[in-house]
N, C-alpha and C positions, 0 to 999 in steps of 0.2 A: 347509604352504603350498607351492604350486607356482607356477612363474612364469606359468602360463596364467591363474591366478586372482589374481595380484597386484593387478590393477586393482580387482577387487571387494573385496579386503581393504583397499585404500586408501580406497575409498568408505565401507566400514563403519567404518574407523578414524576418519575425519573426522566421521561422524554420531555415533559413540560419544563422542568428545571434546566435541562440541557439547552432547550430552545431559547430560554431567556438569558443564557450565558453563564450559568454556574459552572465552576470547575468540575471536570468529569469525576475525579476520584471522590471529592466531597459530596457530589450529587449521589453517587452510588452508595457510598458509606452512610450518608445522612438519611437517604431514603430507607435503607435497611434498618437503621435505628428507629426511625419514625414508625415504620410498620411493624417492628418488633413490639413497640409499646401498644400499638393499636390491635395487633392480632394475636399477641401471646397472653399468657396468664399473669404477666408481671403486674399490671395495674390492678386487676381484680384481687390478687394476693395482698396488695397494699391497701385494699379497702376502697378502691376507685371503681364505681360501677360503670360497665360498658353496655350499650344496647344490643350486644350480640355475645354469643359464647366464644371463648378463646379458641383460635384455630390450632394452636400448638403450645406446648409447654416450653418455658424458657430453658429448661434443662437440655433441650435438644441442641441448643447453641454451644454446648460444651465441646462439640467436635470441631468448632470453627478454628481454634488454634492448631489442631492437628492438620486440618486442611491447608492452612496457611503455610505451615512449616513443611508438611509432607508433599503438597502438590505444587508449591511455588518456590519456597526458599531452597528446597532440596532437589528441585527439578533441573537435571543436568542439561536438558535441551534448551532451557531458557537462558543459560549462560551464553548462548550464541548471540543474544540480543546486544549486550555491550560490545562484543567483539566486532560485529558487523557495523554498529554505530561508529565505533572508533575508526574502523577501516574507511568508512565513507567520509568522515570529517577530516581524517588525515589526507586522503586523496584530494579533498577540496583545498586544503592548505598547500598541497604540493603543486597546485595549478596545472594538473594533468589535463583538465578540460580545456583550458585556454590553448595549450599546445595542439591538442587534437582538433579543436575547432578551426584554428588557422590552417592546419594541414588539409583537413577535409574540405574546407572552403576552396582551397586551390584545386583540389582533386575534382570536385563536382562543379566548380564555378563556371566552366565553359558551357554548361547546359542550362536551359531555362529552369528556374526553380532549384538550381544547384545548391544555393546557400541554405535553403530550407531543408533539402535532402540531407545536407551535411549535418544540420542540427539534429535530425532524426537519428542518423547513424551514430553521432556522438552521444545522444541521449540513450540509445540502446547500449552502447559500450559502458557508459557511466552506470546505467542501471545494473548491468551484469558485474560491475566492479564494486559498486557502493551500496545500491539499494536505498539511498536516502533521497527522497523526493525533493525536500526543501533545498538541499545543497545543489541538486541538478538544475532546478528551475532558476534559482538565484544566479548561479554561475553562468548559465546560458543566456539568461535575461540581460546580465551585465555585459557579456562579451558579444553575443550574436545579434541581439535586437537592434542596437545602434547601427551595426554594419548593414543589416537588412534594410533598415529605413534609409540609410545613406544611398543605397542602390535602388531606391524607389519601389521596394516591396510594398504590397498592400498591408496596411496596418493590422487588419484583422487576421490575414493569413500569417503574418510574421508572429503576432502575439499568440495565436492558436497553436502554431507549430512549436513554439518554445514551451508553452504550458503543457501541451499534450506529450511532448517528448520527455519532459521532466517527470511526468507521472508514470513512465514505463518502469521506474524503480519499484512500483507497487506490485507488478506481476512478474517481471523478469527476475529470476533468482540470481543472487540471494536477496530476499526481500523480508523486511521485518513483519509485514502483514501475513506472509506465508508462515513464518515461525509462530506467530500468535494464533492463526487459524489451525495450524497443526496441533498446537497445545490444547486449544479449546475443543477441537473435534476429535482428538485422539487419533490423528492420522500421522504416519511417518513423515517427518519433515524432508528426508531425503527423497521419498517418493513424490512428495508435494513439489519439491524443486524440479524434479524430472517432469512431472505432469504440467507444470506451468511454463516450461521452456518453449514448447511449440506455440502455445497461445501468445506468449510474449513476442516471439518472432513474427507471428501472424499479425499482431497489432502493429508492430513496426512496419511491416510490409504494406499494410492497408494505409498507414499514414503517408508512406512514400508514394503509393499509387494515387492518392488524393492530390498530393502536391503536383505530381506529373500531369494529372488531368487538368488542374487549375492552370498550370503553366502553358499547356497546349491550347486550352480553351480561351484563356485570357492572358496572353503573353505579357501585357503591361503590368499585371499584378505580381509576376515573379520573373523578372528579367535575368538574363545571364550576366556574369561579371564582364566588364569591359576588358578587351584584350590586354590593355596596359596594366591591369591589376593582376594578371596571371602570367606575367612574363617570366616563366621559369622553364627550363628544359625538362623534357620527360624523364631523363635519367636522374636529375636532381630531385624532381617531384617524387619519383618512385622510391628513391633512397630515403627521402624525408618521411614518406608514408610508412615505410618499413620501420624506421626508427621510432616514430610516434606511436605506431600500433603495437609494437613489441611489448612495452610495459603493461598496458591494460590487458592484452591477450594473455600474457604470462600470469597475471594476477587471476584472471578468469579461470585459466587452466588449473592453477593451484587450488583455488577455492572450490569451483564447481566440479572440476575433473576428479579431484580426490573423493568428493562426495558421491558422484555418479559411479565411480569405479569401485566404491565400497572400501576404499583405503582409509578414509577418515569420516568421522561423524560430522554433522553440521557445526557442532561446537568446536571440534578440533580444526576443521577447515576455516572457521571464523578466526581462530587464534592465528593460524598461518597467514590469513588474509590481512589481519591487523599488523603482523610483523612485516609482511610484504609491502604494505602501504607505507610503513615507517621507513623501510629500506629505500623505497622509491623516492620519498621526500629527501632522504639523506644523500642519495646518488645525485639528485638534482640540486643539491646544496640549498635546499629550502627548509631544512630542519634545524631549529634552534630551540633554546629553552622556552622562549616566549610562545612560539607556535605549538610546541609540545604541551605546554601548560594550558593553552587555549583549547587544544583538542581534548585533553583529559577532562577539563572543566565542562565542555559541552557534552562529552560522553556521559559523565556522571549525571548531568541534569536530565538528558533524554532518557537514560536508563532508569533513573529514579522515577521519572514521570510514568513510564510504562509499568513499573512494578507497583507503584502506589495505586494506580488505576486497577491493576490486577487484584490487589488486596481489597479495594472497595467492591470490585465485581464479585469476588468470592463471597463476601458478606451479603451482597445483594442477591446472588443466585441461591444462597442457602435459605434466606428468609423467604424469597419468592417460592422456592420449592416447599418450604414448610407451610405456606399458605395454599398449597395445592395448585400453584400456577402451571407447572408443566402438564398436569393432567387436564386442566381447563383448556389450555392452548391446544393440547393434543386432540381433545374432543372437538374443538372448533375446526381445526385443520383437517382432521380425518373425516369430518362430516361434509367437507366440500365436495360437490359433484364433480366427477372427473378423476378422482384418485390422485395418483402420483403426478400426473400432468398438471392438474389444477393446483396441487400443492407447490410444485416448482414455479408455476406462473405467479401465484400469489406471493410467495416468498421473494422471488426476484423483483417483482414490482414493488413490494414493501421496502426492500433494501435500497432499491434505486430511488424511491421517493424520500426515504429517510436521509439518503446521501445529500440531498439538497440542503439539509438543515443541521445534521450532526456529522461528526468525524467518523472515519473508519474504525477507530479504536473503540468508540462507544458502541457502534453496531456489532463489532466483534465480541465484545464482552457482555452485551445485553441480549441481542437478538440471536446470535449464533448458538449459544448453549441451549436455548429453548427449542430451536427448530431442528437441531442435529439428531436427537433421538427419534423424532418423528420421521425424518428422512430415512434413517436406517430401518425403522419399522416398515416403511413403505417400499423397502428394497432398493433404495437409491444408493449408488456407489458413493461412499463418503469422500473419496479422493476426487472424483469428478465433481461432486457437489461443492467441495472446498474451492476448487479452481473456478467454478462458475461464480461463487461468492466473491473471490478475489478480483476477478475481472469486473464484476459489478461494483465492487468497492472502489476500484480505480477511477470509475466515473465520478465518484463523490469528490475527488480532488478538483474536478473541472466544472461541476454543476453549480451555478450561482443560486443563492447569494453568498453561500458560505464555503465555496470551494477553496481549499487552502492554497492550491497552485495559483489561483487567481490573485489571492492576497500577496503571495510571494512575488509574483510577477509585477503586480501594480506597485509594490514597494521599491522595485529597482528599475522600472520602465522609464524611458525618457518622457519629459513633460508632454510631448505631443501625442502620446498614447493615452487615450481616454478609457475610462472603465467600459464604456459601451463598445469600444473597439475590441477589447479583450473578450467581452461576453459574446460579441458577434463572431469573433475568430474561433472560439472553442466549440460552437454549436456543431459544425461538421465533424469534429473529432469525437464529440460525445455520440453522435449518430454512428460513427465508425465503430466505437466501442460496443454499442448496442448490437450492431451487425455482427461483430466478432462473438458476442455472447450468444446470439442466435445460432451461429455456425457451430460453436462448441456444444450447444444444446442438441442440435440435429446430428452432429457427428462426434459422439463421445470419444471415439478412438483418437481424435486429435489430442486429447488429454491423456488417455490411458495407454496409448501405444508404447511410449518410452518406458514408463514404469513396468509394464508387463514384460517388455523386452529385457530390461535390466534384471528383473526377478528371475526370468527364464535362464539368463546367462549365469547368474550366481547360483 
């Protein structure tokens, strides 16, 4: 090990510890402490000889508390995280998804693949209402998967549809990953929400098209509901659809509409969304002290997890920068033949491969801060680049062996659903996500059109 490559060893050590299962926050913070000892002048000043010269002075770390309190604890935009988590968990407790699934099942049930299409529609609405992937996958896995199996849906298609639809919360705003990326890449979260809207709808549409194709090509894999199961008049069905669609659409309008119109910041809209979700639970008579306590408990746990990872990531990136890591990575990536095109291909491939083994949070806090300055130097639009990363990270929820959506689904799936069925089912949806990524790469205006229009209007 030489001092010139300490930064690369630091990066490799963090990835290795994550792969063998160490907690993210302690991996980042612990790696920072270890390489502070190895690369700073702390041990030589204590009389311990090292086979290389120190790369930086310990005094440089005096600015770490300022970064923690200035960039994290006083960051107004990060306050949106607990609000959106609270909103998602509260909507899960209000059983909005179960009502939506039943109604959408009746609406689309008369066509082949209708149940699967209803899962995608509900997944999209939940994504735009909550942005919490785990809650969406578990809810739809419990409610929709047994029904789809009851009507002889292919196990792989049913499992893949539920898992993929649940991950739409990664890209359809409001999304926690978009807030994190906006903070890490210094991109406006409001613009990021606008930029991710069309890609989210595009992905949802691609999922529906795939289901329609399978239903037409192999009718036995996605049959229509029997007539006896959809014995409801069109008038009653229309009234039920309107009643069930009104609450989530109202919440989406409150949260996203106020952001897009420039009336509220993401943090303010998140607060209104949290209040709106609580009122929905109250109106549906599903709000009591026990459920409220459970929602607050889960919100605190998830928020604390995000922020303690952010603290560890701050220490990690500071030591990494002190060891000359950004300059070393910049030299490697800028020397790639092909310029910006090669850089984009290499970074997208790296993020996709890492997604097989590590979570989107680790990638957001370790990889993204390193590659963002290089992307800006190469003239790549940071907003477009952030959405490309977000779509790529969405695939990490589906890619085995460590895709979190697969774990969520397996935990609630009926016994007849085997792991191999889930893996087989998600492969077409992973391919669709990669196809969407290529479309966004070739046609950047799919991302940039709405933010540019909004800025022009304002």
